[in-house]
Steps between C-alpha positions, in 0.01 A plus 500: 500500500326635192195330351707388200752325731229289665479134402159423346294211637244262355270239653377220274174340615304196385253287692718217635845664470622167375531567128455822306596753768799290604605477136467876449699575814773253406526635147506863618769422755706331230490792256489791746736373767507737793368794296141411594361371830289198399228327703233242431191392690166329465145594589439140614848342510553135433743279686783476247641640178360327193752238385446572130543875559830432675610263224417751224693774680797272565528461122581874478728513803253606770466292816178540699502155658579639847219756492189466712157642413424806711179679589474853367595756763281815494793710626721378216226595253513853641881512503587381148491720193308252285276199556459267202223241514539202270212295370128559503421391855747705703365824642662759724306800624648828375704713738556873456863566410567154357480427129320185385516293182301190410662250267251266333773248426488236228314184601611224261279241672204674336654389169557144619868551587595352837802383697845647454409628151225712661733629770766598246245713315385659826864566594577660166190721517591614851866549402399735217274698735769519770758625248255766381423600859869535586552712190211728602627520860845603382358763263282640777786520750731670250251773405 
């Protein structure tokens, strides 16, 4: 199989793997389908997906309610094409051969916006970034 025939892969990482990384993975899966292998994980996973994150995604047709936070797997970090960390606190040590991006996502709570209104803004910020990432991945694979 040629390099251009290979399905690209991305791992989205946040601290708890209950909100932002789950949202990014769900949104990427929705828009990319099976054209991208999508994973999510946390550096210190929580016990459940954030209810408001799930609710905000359900509003745009993405269901993450059955997902479970997962600890980041060092082998997966080495195997994927790209690791995207979301938020200020998440950190993944660089690995030779794997590309890394850090997304300092919008944090509406710093502006006094909480609850579902906050999560909708976070979702929309992540959705824009995911759409841009998919566009860049497609341009890279076609060149």
